[in-house]
N, C-alpha and C positions, 0 to 999 in steps of 0.2 A: 505494500499499500504507501509506503514512502516513497518506495523507487517512482512508483506513478504518477505520486504527486511531483516530485521532483521534475518527471519528464515533463507534466504539465504545464509547471510553471516555466519550466527551460524553452516550449512552444509558445507559450505565451509572451516571454521576454522578446524572443526572436521575431514574432509578429508585430511587437511594440517598435521595436528598431525598423522594420519597415513600413509601418506606417506614420512613424512622425520623424524621422531622419532620413529626410530626402536630400542626400549629397549635393542637388543641382535646384535647391529651392529658392524660390525667386516668384515675389510677390506679385510681379509684374509679367510672370509667364506669358500672358496673353499674347504679348508681341511677337512670339515665335509664330503666333498664329494667324496674325494679320500683319505680317511683315512689311506689304503695301502700305502701310499708315504709316512707316517709320521711316520716312524721308528727312532730310535735314530742315528743322524749324528755323526760321532766321527772326528771333523774335527780340526787342529792344524795348524796355520798357520806356514810355513815353517821357520827356524831359521834364516835360508839364505836370506830371504826377505830384512832383514835390509841393506845387502851389496850392494842392488842396487834399484836405483830409474826408476820406468818404467816414462819414458816422452811421450809416443806417443806409438799408435797403430793403425795400418791397419787392420780391419776384413774384409775378402773376405769371403761370404758363397754362396754358391749353394745350392738352396732347391727349394722342390714341396710340397705344402701344402697338396697334397693326400696321400704324402710317408714321413715314419718317417725316413729320412737319411738327413745327412748334409757332404756335402765335402767342402772345400775352404782352406784358409790359414790365419795366422794371422802374420803381420811384428810386431815386437816389437822394438822400440827403448830405451835402457836401458843406464844408466849412472853409473857405479861401486863408490860406496862410500867408500870401503876400498880396501888396496891392497893384493896383492898374493891371489886373489879369484880364482879357479881352478873347480868350478861348480856351474852352477844357474839353477835353479828349476822355473818349473811350473806346473800346476795345470789341470790335464786332465782326465778323466773317462777312466779305461784301456778297457772299452767296446768299444771304439774309436782307430781304428787303424792311428797312425804317420807313414806317407810314408818317408819321411826326413826333417831335419834340415838344415836351410843357416845360418852361423856366418858369416856376413859382406862380404855375397855372396858365399861362401866356403861351402860345403856339411861338416860335422861337427858329431861325434860321439856322442849317446845318449843313456839313455835307458828308457822306458816307463813301470813304473810296479807300482802297489799299488795306482793308480789316478795321479801317479807323471811324469813329464818329467824329468831327471836330465841330464843335458848339460855338455858335458866336454870341458873348456874352450881350446882356446891356450895358451901358457904362454905369461908373460909380460903384463897384462891385465893393462890399465893406470887407474888411480884413478882421477874421473872426466870427463872423456872422453866418448863420445859416439859410440854406436855398436848398429847393428842390426842384429837381431835373427828371422829370418822367419820360422814357423811352418807348414807344408801341410800336411793335415791329411781328414780321412772320417770315415763313417761310421752310426749306428742306436743308438742314444743317449738314455740312459738307465732315468727311471722319478725317481727320488726322491725328496724331501721335498714338494714343491707345484705342484711338475710336472715339472718344467726345462725346457722341450722341448717336446710339445704336438702336435700331430695331430688331429684333429677332424673337426667336421661339423657343420654349421650353416646354416639351411633352405635348408639342403642336397646340400651344397656347402662346399667344403675343406677349412680348415683352419690351418695355423700353427702360435703356438706363444710358446714364452718362458717365465719364470718366475723364477730369479735365486737367489731370497733372501729364505732362508740365505746362502745356501751352495751348488747351483745349476750350478754356473755357468760354473764350472769345465766338468759340465754332455754335454755341448755342444758345446764349445770351450776351448784352451789352452790360461789358463791366470794366472795371480797372484791374486790367490781369497786372496785379503788383505782388513783389515782395519785400515792399517796404512800409506799405499802408495793409492793416488789416481793416476789416470792414466791423465796427463796433458790435452792430446785432442785425439780424435780419428775420425777416418773416418772409416762408415759402408758402404761396398759395398753389395747389397742383389741381387743376381741374382734368377728368379723364372719363370715359365712359363707366356707367355705374357699377358693372362687374368687376372691375379691380379696385386694387388699393394702391396708393402712392407713398412710397417711403421718403424723408428726406432727413437732414439735420434739426437736432434740438427736440424740442419737446412737441408731443401731439396735442395742440389745442382743439381742434374738430374736426371732423372726417363724417359731412353730410351729405343725403342725397337728395336731390331734388330733379323732380321728372328722371330722366335717362343719364342724368350726369352727375358725377359725385365729385367732390370738392375736398382735399385735405390740407388742412392748415397747421402747419409746423412753425415754431418759433423758438429762434436762440437767441440768447442774450450773453453770451461770450464773443469777443474778437476774434474774427476767424478769417483766414486768406482765403483768395478767390477758387483758386484751385481746388480746395477742400467743400466747397459745396456742391451736393449731387442729388440727383431726384433718380428714381427708378418705379417703374408702375407695369404691375400685372394682375394674376388674380392669386395674391398672397393668401395665406393663413399667419395669422397672429397670435403669441402670446409672449408671456412676460415670466422671466425668473428676478431674483433680487437676491443680493449679497449685504450681508449686515455691517455695518461701521461701529467702532467701539463707542461713538457718541450717541447709539441707539436710532440713528438714520438707515435707510438704504438705498442701495444703488440699483435702479430697474435697469435689467436688460431687456429688452425690446425686439422680438424677432418678429421679421417679415419673411417667409418662409415658402419656397415652393410646396403644394397641397401632397406631390408626391415624395417629398424629403421629410415631411413632417414629424414622422417617427423616428427616423435618424437623427434630426435635429435634436429633439427632446431628449433622444439619448444621450448626449453630449454636454445636459445643462451642467452637470457635475464637474466637467473639467472646466467650461466657460468659468464656472464659479469659483475656482480653485485657482485659476490663472489671474483672474481679476484680485483675490484676496492676497494673493503672492505679491504683485506690483504694488498695492496700496502698502503692504509692508516693506518694502524693500526702499521703494522710491518714496514719492508721497501720494495723498490719498486722488484718487482718478480726481483730475480737473475740471470734469465738467457733472457731479456728483448727483446735482440738486436737477439734473435735466434727464438724462438718462446716459445709456450706452448701448448700443444696439447693432442687428446684422441684418442684412437684406440680401437676398440670394439677387446673384445676378448672372448674363448668359455671359461669361469671359474664363479665362485659365486661370483664373488667380485672384487677387484681392485689392482692395483700393479703403484706405482708410480716412475716407469721408469722417468729418467731425462729428462725433459723436453715435455714425451709424457707416459703419464701414460695408461695402459689398461686399460679397463672399460668392465664389464659386461653390462652396461647402463649408461645414463648420468644424473640418479635421482640425487635429490638436495645433499642429505645427502652424496652420495659417490663422487661427484664431489668436494664438498668442502674438504674433507678428504683428497683425493688423491691430489689437488690442495695445501693443507697445506703442505703436503710433501717435496715439493718444496721447501722449506723454512727449515722445519726440518726433515732432513732424507735425503737430497738433496746436498743443498747449504751446511749445516752442519749436518756431518752424524755422528751416534754414532760409537764409538771406540771402544766397545766391545758389545757383543748380549747380556750381564749381565744387560747393560743399555738400553733394549729396551724401555723405556718409552720417552727414549730422541725423538724417533721417533714417534712412535703410542700414547703414552700417549698426546704428544703435539699435532699431527694433531685433535686427537678426542678433545681435548680441543678448538682448534681452530674451528674445525668445530661448538660447542656449541656459541661459539663469534660468529659465524655468524647468528647463531638461536636467539642470544640475539638483534642482529643489525640489521639484516633483517627480512623479512615478518611480519615486525608491531610488532617483538619481542614476537609473540603469541606463538611459538614453545618454547621458553628459558624455560619456569617453567616446561613443562612437559619433556624437555629434563634433568633437572638436576632430577626432579624425578624418571626418568628410569635408571640414571646412579646411584643414592642413593638405589635406590631398587635392582639393579644388583649387587651391591659391596658386599651389606649386605645381599644377599643370601645364604651365607657362611660363617663362622665365622673366615677362616684363607685365609692365601696366602698372601705373600711378592709382591711389584712391583718387587723388584731387583729379577731376574732371575739366580737363584744358579745353574742351573745345563744346559749349552745351548747346549747339544746334545740334547736336547727333545725340536723340533720343536716346538710341541704343544703347550708346555709351554711357549715358546716366544712369540709365538703369543695368550697366553690366554686373549679372549677377556675384561672377569670380573675385572684380573688385570692388563694387559699391556694397557689395551686400557680405560677401564672405570676408575679402580681403580687411573692410571698414570695420567688420564685428572683431576680426582679431586683433588691429589695431587696441582695440580696448580691452581685450583680454590678456594682451603684452603688458598696456600701460597696467594693470589690476597685479601683474605680477611684478613689476617695475615697483609699483608703490605700495603694495601690501592693502588687502581688503578692507582694513578701515579707514584708511585714505583716499581709495580709491571711492567707494561709495559714500564717504564723505562727500568729493568732489562732485559728484552725481547729484546728490541732493542741495549741496548749495547752489550749484547749474539751475536747476527748476526750481529753486526759493529766489533767485536771482530778479529783483524787480526789473532791471533795463531788459531781461529778455523773455520775461512769464508772460504768457499770454502775447507775445509779438515774434521779432523775430532775432535769431542770433548768427554770428557770426562763426566761422573756426576759431577766428582769435579768443574771441569771448569766449568759448569753451576750454581752449587750452590754458586762460588765466585761470580758471578755477583747479584745474588739474595742479598748475605750479603753485598756486597758493596753498593746497591741501599738503601736497609733498613736500612744500617749500623749497625746490629745485627748478631747473629749467629743463624744459623738455624740446628745445629746439632743435639739436643733434637728434631727436628721436624722429620727431616730425619730420624734419630735411629728409632723414633715410627712409621712413616708411609710410610718409603720406603723401610728400613731392616726389621721392624716391619712384624708382620701380624696381620688384623683384623681391628677392630675400638669400638669405646667406645657405651655402651649402658646408657644413662643420667637418674638419678631418680631424678626431681626436686618437692622439697616438699614446698608450700607456705603456709604462718602463719603470725600472727600477730608480731609485734616489739612493742616498748615502743612508748606511743604517738601517736598510732593509724597508725603507718607505716605497711607496708607492706613488706616481708623478703619472702627471698624462701632460701632455702638449697640444694646445688647439690651435689649428689654423683655419680658415675659411677663404671659400670665393664666393663672391657676389655673382646673382644670376642675370646680372643685368650690369651694364658700365655705368649707369647715373649714380650707381654708390660704390663707393670703394671701399668700405667697411662698416659693417654694422655692429656697433658697439651695445654690448648687451651683457645683461648677468644671465650665466646659463645654469639651467638646473641640470644636477649630476646627481646619479643615483649610486651607490656604491654596495655593494654585495659583499658580505661575508660570514661563514659560518651561517647560512639561510638568515641571516640579520642583514636588514640594510639602513643606511644613513645617506640622506638628503643633502647636497650641498649646493652652495650658490654663489658661484665663482662669476667674478668679475671680468668678461673679455674685454680689453681696450686694445692690444695688439696682435700682429700676426703671431705666430709661434711662441705665444705665450705659454710658460709653464705653471702649473699646480701641483703641489702636493696634496694629494687627496686620503691618504691614510697612511698611519706608522707603521703599517705592516704589507705585506702581500694580500691582497684583496683576490675574492674569487671571480666576479664580473663588475663591470661599469655598465651603466645603462643611461643614455643622453636624454633628459628629458620626458622622463616617465609617463608624468602628468598632461603632457601636450600645453606648455604653457607658451612655446614659440611656434613661430612662423618658419620654420626652417628644414633641413635635411642634413643627415649626418650621418658619418661612416666611422666607427669605431675600430681601430686596430690594437688587438690584445696579443701580448707574448704566450708562447706556451704557458701551461700551467705546470708550475711542481705539485706532483701528484704525491700526498704523503701516503705511508703504508694504513690502512683500512680495513678492518673487518665485514665493513659494509657496502653495500653498491648505493652511489649517489646517481641521481637522477635530477638534472639542474634544467630548468627552463631559463634562456637566455633571450630576454628579451629584447636586447638590444639589436641582436644578429638574428632572432626569429627561429632560432637554433634548437637542439634540445641535446645536450650533454651527458653522456654516462660513463662514469668512473668506476670502475671494475675493480675490487681486492685482487684479484688476480686473474690471469689472461690465457684459457687454454684454447680457444679459436671454435669452441663448440658454442660459447654462449650468443643467445640470441634477446632479440625484444620484439616485443607486440603493442600497438597501440589498438586498441576497440572504443566502440561509442557507448553510451549507456544502456543500449538496448543488450551489450554483450558480442555486439557483430566486430569481429576484426577488420580493420581501414588498412593496416600496414604491418607487414612483419619482414623480419629479416635478421641475418646472424650479423654480428657486431664483428667489426673489422681489428680492433686494438683494444688494448686497455683503457684508454681515454678516447672515446666513438664520438662523433658529434652526428645528430640526424636532423635533417632538413624535411619536416612536414609538409612540403607547399602545395603538395596533391590534396591537401584536409580541407574539407568546407570548415566555414567558422561554425564552431560549437565548443562545446565540452567532452572530453575524451580521456581514458586512462592510461598509463603505459605501464607495461608490465615487463620486467628484466628479471631472467633467470640466469644463476650462476653458481653450479653445483647443487650444494642444497640450500643455498639463499635464494630467495625473490624477494622483488620490490614492488612497490604498484606506486606511480604519483597521479596527480591530476593532471591534466593537460589542457590549458585554454588556448584555444587559437580563435583570433581576431583579425 
């Protein structure tokens, strides 16, 4: 019975790994399915955007999920920040038709060309005074970026959804497409055929049917970046879960789900609850707790972190964790430039890693780290910093913006230690100059440096602006008085970095016990004393703190006389070392699985033998060695 239970647990563990630790995870994975949209997009924020503050917008849309068409109006309350302003701009695709524009209720002259609306203003606009601009428009939105405005089907039912990141908001509504000015608050009204429901940002104020039409009113009273506004319309089923807060309040998790997926979605409620609870404890309380957090399914291959309402292809664990993490990193604090997309995607990816470390009994965490390192080191170049922000595919490159961006945080955690690292994250989230606003890369780095009381200029020059990763060569040799020393050299995978200056994690094994060392590698061929005596084996970075590769060159081991068989799994070289007390040439070994099936067997060739079990699948095995009347069995983990 115990063996059967153990086998069931192993199978469940492997199934969990397969489901929630995708080595190629990218929440914007849909772009690979719609490659034609990902042409270079040349978008420059209008210079006059600095002349006015967008205080409020009322978005009033009428749509039908069966028709690629939108009509409506957007009312904006603006406050002028400069004197003698004669014209302001909004972004809107030229494919859409502007019927009229009202300025403080009066029809006003405008021009609409080159995806911009230029509005001529009356004379004597008063600085710091509020004015209203209402744009009435209609048309069939174009599809750029990741789709912007898409009409498709699920289960043969029409669905309409939007995804504006990075430059797509102008494709479906007149907006100030900006990374310098958040809208202080919004109301969104969505009118559609009565059989459908509409999801959007903030709190649902009303959802009324009148005749054959239905209008949902969503209200959001927090600053929001333009690209984080979204709508989705189809035959949703809805339900809510709730997360308790220490002060007695609750966070509503509101779900707009396809009817055919409803049972599956509800089965995942506990996972979503646990993820939210973890983020609240590790970071700060969910920033929009008094409104909601929500999920709305949509017809795409990934997810999009619309503020308070993530659009999801499914509610699988990794995607839920990633999109929810964006509510802190990307929404509450938004990147100030697409050059620094890691502030959104790298952070959300690492927060997902932390969920794996702290939930699911931590069993997925080692695999998650292994996957990220393998993905990053699969190619020799590439910086986390995005030089060309017209290349949408590069902005959302999974290897660089997601995995390498996440591993920068993991390596900073190694360099700083947990206490200082997590303090820097909280300090960043609590910084009033970026909270509910925009942050630059340098603003985040200042919090790291303040918490660690050190400069990270060299680190970011190498790992953020530079390309590639180091490959270490570690040579073991004997020092004076019987000590064990290692010599460390490295080769950078890309010429943009001459040397990666890092603390190296090294694990030293002796008599089946290990000791972890932290060695500061600052120069080529640097030597370190790692033990006052001869060691059994050395393992470089066993906990996967670094984005690096390594070769360890060890000398032949001196074999002491022993009456016992030794079976040693050498993790650094991925071999099994078998040391016999005596050797006759008749000794053999056998590796078998937990069902007792032999998967590898052979004779041993010498007293000190090494086996490379490269043909074994991942899992847990047993190694059996017989020598005369002695038999020894040890567990073997292949990963």
